[in-house]
TORLO-603407 format. One record per residue (C-alpha): residue number from 1; residue in one letter; y, z, x; chain. Coordinates in Angstrom, 2 decimals, always signed. Example, Ala and Ser with C-alpha at 12.3 -4.5 7.8 and 13.67 -1.06 7.14 Angstrom:
<pts>
PT,i,aa,y,z,x,ch
PT,1,A,-4.50,+7.80,+12.30,A;
PT,2,S,-1.06,+7.14,+13.67,A;
</pts>
This chain:
<pts>
PT,i,aa,y,z,x,ch
PT,1,M,+7.80,-10.89,+8.35,A;
PT,2,S,+4.76,-12.47,+6.78,A;
PT,3,A,+5.31,-15.49,+4.56,A;
PT,4,N,+2.24,-14.51,+2.54,A;
PT,5,P,+2.28,-12.06,-0.36,A;
PT,6,F,+0.83,-8.60,+0.11,A;
PT,7,T,-2.44,-8.35,-1.80,A;
PT,8,L,-4.73,-5.62,-3.05,A;
PT,9,D,-7.22,-6.70,-0.38,A;
PT,10,D,-4.51,-6.21,+2.25,A;
PT,11,L,-3.89,-2.72,+0.91,A;
PT,12,R,-7.61,-1.90,+0.95,A;
PT,13,R,-7.80,-2.91,+4.62,A;
PT,14,V,-4.68,-0.96,+5.56,A;
PT,15,L,-5.86,+2.14,+3.68,A;
PT,16,R,-9.17,+2.07,+5.55,A;
PT,17,E,-7.44,+1.57,+8.91,A;
PT,18,A,-4.76,+4.19,+8.29,A;
PT,19,A,-6.74,+6.97,+6.65,A;
PT,20,G,-10.34,+5.93,+6.20,A;
PT,21,A,-12.07,+6.09,+2.86,A;
PT,22,D,-13.71,+8.95,+1.02,A;
PT,23,E,-17.43,+8.31,+0.82,A;
PT,24,D,-17.31,+9.01,-2.92,A;
PT,25,V,-14.72,+6.27,-3.53,A;
PT,26,D,-15.48,+2.55,-3.77,A;
PT,27,L,-12.30,+0.88,-2.54,A;
PT,28,D,-13.91,-2.48,-3.24,A;
PT,29,G,-14.13,-1.64,-6.93,A;
PT,30,D,-11.39,-1.97,-9.52,A;
PT,31,I,-8.79,+0.38,-8.01,A;
PT,32,H,-5.66,-1.47,-9.17,A;
PT,33,D,-4.67,+1.21,-11.71,A;
PT,34,T,-6.43,+4.22,-10.18,A;
PT,35,E,-4.04,+6.90,-8.93,A;
PT,36,F,-4.02,+7.45,-5.19,A;
PT,37,D,-4.91,+11.14,-5.51,A;
PT,38,V,-8.06,+10.19,-7.46,A;
PT,39,L,-8.91,+7.82,-4.60,A;
PT,40,G,-8.49,+10.69,-2.15,A;
PT,41,Y,-5.20,+9.57,-0.61,A;
PT,42,E,-2.43,+12.13,-0.43,A;
PT,43,S,+1.11,+11.91,+0.91,A;
PT,44,L,+0.28,+12.01,+4.63,A;
PT,45,A,-2.31,+9.23,+4.30,A;
PT,46,L,+0.16,+7.17,+2.28,A;
PT,47,L,+2.89,+7.67,+4.88,A;
PT,48,E,+0.53,+6.35,+7.56,A;
PT,49,T,-0.39,+3.47,+5.26,A;
PT,50,A,+3.28,+2.67,+4.67,A;
PT,51,G,+3.96,+2.72,+8.40,A;
PT,52,R,+1.22,+0.18,+9.00,A;
PT,53,I,+2.46,-2.02,+6.16,A;
PT,54,E,+6.01,-1.87,+7.56,A;
PT,55,R,+4.88,-2.87,+11.04,A;
PT,56,E,+2.53,-5.61,+9.95,A;
PT,57,W,+4.76,-7.18,+7.28,A;
PT,58,G,+8.10,-6.50,+9.01,A;
PT,59,L,+9.84,-4.54,+6.29,A;
PT,60,T,+11.06,-1.05,+5.53,A;
PT,61,L,+9.78,+0.93,+2.56,A;
PT,62,D,+12.05,+3.73,+1.42,A;
PT,63,D,+10.79,+7.15,+0.34,A;
PT,64,D,+11.47,+6.36,-3.32,A;
PT,65,T,+9.15,+3.36,-3.16,A;
PT,66,L,+6.33,+5.49,-1.83,A;
PT,67,G,+7.01,+8.33,-4.24,A;
PT,68,E,+7.09,+6.07,-7.29,A;
PT,69,A,+3.97,+4.04,-6.43,A;
PT,70,R,+1.19,+6.12,-7.92,A;
PT,71,T,-1.50,+3.42,-7.87,A;
PT,72,P,-2.54,+0.62,-5.52,A;
PT,73,G,-1.26,-1.94,-8.03,A;
PT,74,E,+2.17,-0.30,-8.09,A;
PT,75,L,+2.32,-0.19,-4.28,A;
PT,76,V,+1.30,-3.85,-3.98,A;
PT,77,A,+4.03,-4.80,-6.47,A;
PT,78,A,+6.62,-2.71,-4.61,A;
PT,79,V,+5.72,-4.23,-1.23,A;
PT,80,N,+5.96,-7.73,-2.69,A;
PT,81,A,+9.34,-6.92,-4.25,A;
PT,82,H,+10.59,-5.79,-0.83,A;
PT,83,L,+9.18,-8.93,+0.78,A;
PT,84,S,+10.89,-11.13,-1.80,A;
PT,85,A,+14.21,-9.37,-1.33,A;
PT,86,A,+13.98,-9.67,+2.45,A;
PT,87,R,+13.19,-13.38,+2.24,A;
PT,88,A,+16.11,-13.97,-0.12,A;
PT,89,A,+18.56,-12.16,+2.18,A;
</pts>
């Protein structure tokens, strides 16, 4: 498990690696509060993204976490909450 927090830049990288990026979307822009579907990422792409996050950061994200995280900012916060809980355990 990484000792570092999961950042929006980490998510941008993982999104690109897992599912690529729509040419009409600027992932380097202010995407914090932009819904994933507006960014062109649907459930299958997010499942692949979650799998990569789990492997790289050594944690398990449940289906509720993925379903409730509608924006990159929400997913970053959820991953960091899981990391904090795992470190405290």
